[in-house]
C-alpha positions in Angstrom: -8.9 -128.4 -104.1 -7.8 -131.4 -105.7 -8.5 -132.2 -109.7 -8.9 -135.4 -111.3 -6.3 -134.7 -113.8 -4.1 -132.2 -115.6 -6.9 -131.7 -118.2 -9.4 -130.9 -115.2 -7.1 -128.5 -114.0 -6.6 -126.6 -117.2 -10.5 -126.5 -117.6 -10.2 -124.9 -114.2 -7.4 -122.2 -115.4 -9.6 -121.2 -118.3 -9.0 -123.7 -121.2 -12.5 -123.1 -122.8 -12.2 -125.7 -126.0 -15.5 -128.5 -125.4 -14.2 -131.5 -124.2 -15.8 -134.8 -126.2 -18.7 -136.6 -124.6 -19.6 -140.1 -125.2 -23.4 -139.0 -125.5 -22.3 -136.9 -128.7 -21.2 -140.5 -130.3 -24.7 -141.8 -129.4 -23.7 -143.6 -126.1 -26.3 -143.5 -123.3 -25.4 -141.9 -120.0 -25.9 -145.7 -118.4 -22.5 -146.8 -120.9 -20.0 -148.5 -119.1 -17.1 -148.7 -121.3 -15.4 -151.4 -119.0 -18.3 -154.0 -119.4 -18.8 -153.0 -123.2 -14.6 -153.9 -123.2 -15.3 -157.1 -122.1 -17.8 -158.0 -123.8 -16.2 -157.0 -127.0 -12.8 -159.4 -125.8 -15.4 -161.9 -125.2 -16.2 -161.8 -128.5 -12.9 -161.8 -130.1 -11.8 -164.8 -127.7 -15.2 -166.7 -129.1 -14.6 -165.9 -132.6 -11.0 -167.1 -132.4 -12.3 -170.3 -131.1 -15.0 -170.4 -134.2 -12.2 -169.8 -136.3 -10.2 -172.8 -134.9 -13.1 -175.0 -135.7 -13.6 -174.0 -139.0 -9.9 -173.9 -139.9 -10.0 -177.7 -138.1 -12.9 -178.8 -140.9 -11.7 -177.0 -143.7 -7.7 -178.2 -143.1 -9.2 -181.8 -142.8 -10.9 -181.6 -145.6 -8.0 -179.7 -147.9 -5.4 -182.5 -146.5 -7.8 -185.2 -147.9 -8.2 -183.7 -151.4 -4.5 -183.3 -151.9 -3.6 -186.2 -150.5 -5.6 -188.4 -152.8 -4.8 -186.1 -155.5 -1.4 -185.2 -155.7 0.5 -188.3 -152.8 -2.0 -191.1 -153.3 0.9 -193.1 -151.8 1.0 -191.3 -148.2 -2.7 -192.5 -147.9 -1.8 -196.3 -148.6 0.7 -196.3 -145.7 -0.3 -193.3 -143.3 1.9 -194.3 -140.8 5.1 -194.5 -142.4 4.1 -190.8 -144.2 3.3 -188.7 -141.4 5.5 -186.0 -142.0 4.2 -185.4 -145.1 0.5 -185.7 -144.0 1.7 -183.3 -141.0 3.0 -180.9 -143.5 -0.1 -180.6 -145.5 -2.4 -180.4 -142.4 -0.2 -177.6 -140.8 -0.3 -175.5 -144.0 -3.5 -175.9 -144.7 -4.4 -175.0 -140.7 -2.0 -172.0 -140.8 -3.6 -170.3 -144.0 -7.2 -171.2 -143.7 -6.8 -170.2 -139.8 -5.4 -166.7 -140.8 -8.0 -166.3 -143.3 -11.0 -167.2 -141.2 -9.4 -165.3 -137.9 -9.1 -162.0 -140.4 -12.6 -161.8 -141.3 -13.9 -162.3 -138.3 -12.2 -159.5 -136.7 -12.6 -157.2 -139.3 -16.5 -157.8 -138.9 -16.2 -157.1 -135.2 -13.9 -154.2 -136.1 -16.4 -152.6 -138.2 -19.2 -152.9 -136.0 -21.1 -149.3 -135.9 -20.5 -149.4 -132.0 -16.9 -150.1 -132.0 -16.4 -147.4 -134.6 -18.4 -144.8 -132.7 -16.3 -145.6 -129.6 -12.9 -145.2 -131.9 -14.3 -141.7 -133.0 -14.8 -140.6 -129.6 -11.6 -141.5 -128.7 -9.8 -140.1 -131.6 -11.7 -137.0 -130.5 -10.7 -137.2 -127.2 -7.0 -137.6 -127.9 -7.5 -134.1 -130.4 -8.9 -132.7 -127.4 -6.2 -133.8 -125.1 -3.6 -132.5 -127.8 -4.9 -129.0 -127.8 -5.2 -128.6 -124.0 -1.5 -129.7 -123.7 -0.6 -126.9 -126.3 -2.8 -124.6 -124.2 -1.1 -125.7 -120.9 2.0 -125.1 -122.2 1.8 -121.7 -123.8 -0.7 -120.3 -120.4 0.3 -122.2 -117.7 4.1 -122.2 -118.4 4.0 -119.1 -117.5 2.9 -119.5 -113.8 5.5 -120.3 -111.1 3.2 -123.3 -109.9 3.2 -125.1 -113.0 7.2 -125.3 -113.0 7.1 -125.5 -109.6 5.7 -128.5 -109.4 7.2 -130.3 -112.0 9.4 -133.3 -111.1 12.0 -135.3 -112.9 11.0 -136.8 -116.5 7.8 -134.5 -117.1 9.9 -131.5 -115.8 12.8 -132.6 -119.0 9.8 -132.7 -121.6 8.4 -129.2 -120.3 12.0 -127.4 -120.7 12.4 -129.5 -124.0 9.1 -128.4 -125.5 9.9 -124.6 -124.0 13.0 -123.8 -125.7 12.1 -125.7 -129.2 9.0 -124.0 -129.8 11.3 -120.6 -129.0 14.1 -121.8 -132.1 16.3 -124.1 -130.2 17.5 -127.1 -131.0 17.2 -129.5 -128.0 18.3 -133.1 -127.6 17.4 -135.8 -124.7 19.8 -138.2 -125.5 22.3 -139.0 -122.8 25.9 -138.4 -123.4 28.2 -140.9 -121.9 29.8 -140.2 -118.6 28.0 -137.0 -118.8 27.8 -135.9 -115.3 23.8 -135.9 -115.2 23.0 -133.9 -118.3 19.8 -134.0 -119.2 19.3 -131.6 -122.2 21.3 -130.6 -124.8 20.5 -127.2 -125.9 22.2 -126.0 -129.0 21.9 -122.3 -130.3 24.0 -121.7 -133.7 27.4 -122.9 -132.6 26.9 -122.5 -128.6 25.9 -125.8 -126.9 24.6 -125.8 -123.5 24.8 -128.7 -121.2 21.7 -128.5 -118.8 20.9 -130.6 -115.6 17.0 -130.3 -114.8 16.4 -130.6 -111.2 12.5 -131.2 -110.0 13.3 -131.4 -106.4 10.9 -129.8 -103.6 13.7 -128.0 -102.1 16.2 -126.3 -103.1 19.3 -127.8 -104.5 22.9 -128.0 -102.8 26.2 -127.8 -104.3 26.9 -131.2 -105.4 25.1 -130.8 -108.7 26.5 -127.7 -109.5 29.8 -129.4 -109.4 28.9 -132.3 -111.0 28.3 -130.4 -114.4 31.0 -128.1 -114.0 33.2 -131.0 -113.8 31.7 -132.4 -116.8 31.7 -129.4 -118.7 35.2 -128.5 -117.9 36.2 -130.9 -120.6 34.0 -129.6 -123.3 33.1 -126.5 -124.9 29.6 -126.7 -123.4 28.2 -123.9 -121.1 27.2 -125.5 -117.9 23.4 -124.5 -117.0 21.3 -126.1 -113.7 17.4 -126.1 -113.8 15.8 -126.5 -110.4 12.3 -125.5 -110.1 12.6 -124.6 -106.0 15.8 -122.9 -106.5 19.4 -123.1 -104.7 21.3 -123.0 -101.3 23.2 -120.1 -100.7 26.4 -122.1 -100.8 25.1 -123.6 -104.3 24.9 -120.1 -105.5 28.2 -119.0 -104.6 29.9 -122.1 -105.9 28.0 -121.8 -109.3 29.3 -118.0 -109.6 32.9 -119.3 -109.0 32.8 -121.9 -111.6 30.9 -120.3 -114.2 27.8 -122.3 -114.0 24.4 -120.5 -114.8 21.4 -121.1 -112.4 17.8 -121.1 -113.3 14.6 -121.5 -110.8 11.3 -121.3 -111.7 10.9 -117.4 -111.8 13.8 -117.5 -114.6 12.1 -120.3 -116.3 8.5 -118.4 -116.3 11.1 -115.1 -117.6 11.8 -117.6 -120.2 8.5 -119.0 -121.2 7.2 -115.4 -121.7 9.6 -114.6 -124.5 8.8 -115.8 -127.6 12.0 -116.5 -129.2 15.5 -117.6 -127.3 17.9 -117.6 -130.1 19.8 -114.9 -128.1 20.3 -116.9 -125.0 23.7 -118.1 -125.8 25.0 -114.3 -126.5 23.3 -113.2 -122.9 25.0 -116.5 -121.3 28.1 -114.7 -119.8 26.6 -111.7 -119.1 24.3 -113.6 -116.5 26.9 -115.7 -115.2 28.8 -112.6 -114.6 25.9 -111.1 -112.5 25.4 -114.9 -110.7 
């Protein structure tokens, strides 16, 4: 069965915090958000037009007033004084339009229905944040959670896993880093990690790649591949001292509350292969 989103999937898996409902914020069941937002956009467009018309009228009055009282020679020969008149008019239009537009926008933003929709959106965002936290603390201990991870989502999930368990993590790429995705620091120990969200076991190439770049530094080479490694990749990793983590190993890490001793266990894990 396919769920509409990761949040629906979390609810199905046991997340029991009530999701905000639009009816709780005074919106009828027939409320169509797309229609409402289109109407709001139309109102903002009309407000901009109204602001421009009002500004043009007041700009004409202000320009004439300023010219009569401060620059009478300009009006006597306007064709030779286009620049002064244009400057006065342009500055007046800019100031007046900005003020009128801001007032009209403020009126629209303070509309009761707009405010209620903003409150709903804030509650929905807070609920999604709680759902994300729950997923990371509950679903991250499941194999399916990790085996379905791909690309940037995998990097971010691993980054959060290590950060929540006492490790310092950076995602900034290092020039010529050989595909390093995460830099994990535990005390004085530094681990450079590749994250592979492939649907099938990965081959030898990434193992040699990270081993090569780490050989020029003091970093420990580590590769995460959620769906495992081929036999040649495992043999190469053992020979080159690269630590391998598949989904089973990641789940084991997720079940721990602290990973600050991971650096000390690194050599032993590599020796075990």
